[in-house]
N, C-alpha and C positions, 0 to 999 in steps of 0.2 A: 504494500500500500504506500503510494508516494505521498508527499506532504500535501499535494493538491487535493487528494481524496480526503485527507484529514480536514482540510479547510471546508470542503464541501459538506462533510459530515457535521462539523461544528455549526455551519450555517443552517443546515437542516434541523439540527437539534435546537438551535436558537428559535427557529420558526415554530417548531413543535411546541416549545415552551410557551411562546407568546400566544399561539392559537389555542393550545390546550388550557392554559390558565384562563383565557377569556371565555371559552365555552363552559368551563367548569363554573366560573363565577355567574354566568348567565343562566345556569341550571339546565343546559342542554343535556339530554340523555345520550351519551356517546361513550365510545371506548376506542383506544388506539388499536389499529389493525395493520395489516401489511408488514413490510420489512421493519418498520419502526417497532411494531409490537414484538416481532421476532428478536430484535435487538434488545428490547426491554426484558425479554425472557432469556437472554444469555447467548443468542446467536451472534455471529460476527456481523458488524454493520454492513448492510448492502443497501444503502439508503439513497433513493433517487428523489423521493418526495415524501410527504407526510400523509398517511391514510387514517382517517377517523371513520368508524362505523357509527351510524346514528339512526334513531327512529325517524321515519320519513316525516312524521308530524312536526318534528323539531327542526326541519331543514330551514324554514323561513327565519326562525330565531337564530340559528347558527350563522346564516348568511348575514343577517343584520349585525350580529355580534362581531363577525370578522370585518365587515365593512367599517364598523365604528373604530376598529383597531388599525385601519389603513390598508386592509387587503382589498384587492380588486376581485370581484366575483364574476363567474361566468356559468351559464347553463349550457352544457354541451348537448349534442343531439342524443347521446346515450341517455336512456331513461332510468339509470340506476345510480347516478351520482351527480353532484354539482362540484364546481371547482372554485378555489380561491388562490390568488397569487399575492405574495407579500411584495414589498418594494424592491427586493432583489430578484423578483421573478421566481422565487421558490414556490412550488405548487403544493397546495393542500387539497386532497381529494376528500370530499364529504360523501361517504358511500351509504346509501340507505337500502341497498339490495345486494346480497352476496350470493354468487352462484345462482342467480335468478330467484332468490328467495328473500322476502323482506326481512330486514334487520328488526328483530322483535325486542320488546321491553325485557323479556326474559333473558335474552342473550346479553343485553347491556347489564342486567342485574347480576349475571354470572361473572361479569368482568371483575378482575381483581386489581386493587390499587397497587401499583409498583412505582418505585422512584425511577423516573426517567428524566435525564437532563436536569437533575436537582429539583424535580417537581413530582409530587405524587399524582399520577394520572391513572384512570381505569384502563386496563389493558385486557383485550379479549382473552377469555379463558383459553388455555393452550389447545384443548381439544377443538373448540370452535375455530380457533385460528388455523389449525392444520386443515380442518375440513374446508374452510374458506379458501385455502390455497390450492387444495388438490381436487375438489369437486368440479371446478371449472375446466380442468384439463381436457383437451380435445385434440383431434389430429392437427388442428391449426396452432395449438399452443400446448406443447407437451414437453416442457423443459425440466426433466427430472434432475438434471445436473445441478441447477442452481437451487433446487428445493432440498436436495440431500443434506448439505452441510447445515442448513437452517433447522431442518427437522431433527437431525442427529443431535444438535445442541440442546433441543428441547424435549427429547424423547421421553424422559422420565416424568414429565409434567402432563403427559397426554394419556387419555383413556383410549387405547388403541382398539379395543373391542367395539367401542362406540363409533370410532372413525370407520372401522371396517363395515359396520352395519349401515351407516349412512351412505357410504360411497359404493356399496355393493352394486347398485344398478349401473354405475359408470365403469366401462372397461378400462379407461385410462387411469382413473383414480384408484380403482381396486388393484390394478396391476402395480401401481406405485407402492401400495401397502404390501403386496407380495414381494416386491423388490426389497423393501425394508426388512422383511422376514428373512429372505434368502441371504441378505448381506449381514444377518444377525444383528442389525441395529435395534430391532424389536423382537420380542418373543412371538411365536405364532399366535394369531388372533382367532377369537371365536366370535364371528358376527352374531349379534342377537337379532331376533326376528323384527323387533321394532326399530326400524332405522329412520325415524322421523327427525327432521332438523329444520329450522333451529329449535 
């Protein structure tokens, strides 16, 4: 990792801190997701932007909050997230649907406060986080290589039987679980019949 990537990481963590503190204060129901959540849970930083998962109902409040902090907001054509950019152009994604499923209050309630960038923020539960990463895998986006080190770093925090149950219908996601088993990163899983998520 060169010094440039350290600067990038520092800038992203600074944005994370500002946005996260603002959303927390405004009472938005949210949790850290994506690479920043993996980093908060002990994975190596692979940070390109800040991802927050939030309940769709709270999107207007979240946008208003970030705008008041000087962020520029944008509604992209995708119907599962909105975007905010700080003055440096660092992107904050506000995601209200993960793997085509709405982010629920229950998912946010399961999030655990973790100190990230010297601020305690709710971070998606490790099991939810891994499901949110692997359930969207498809023939167009199937990068097992970048997921492996992140998942390996967090493996003891995850309920793998639950992951296996939820992702069973997806050939790409369930094959990733098999790969983890065969690499002995995780113990063999026993998918349960009830694979509902979130």
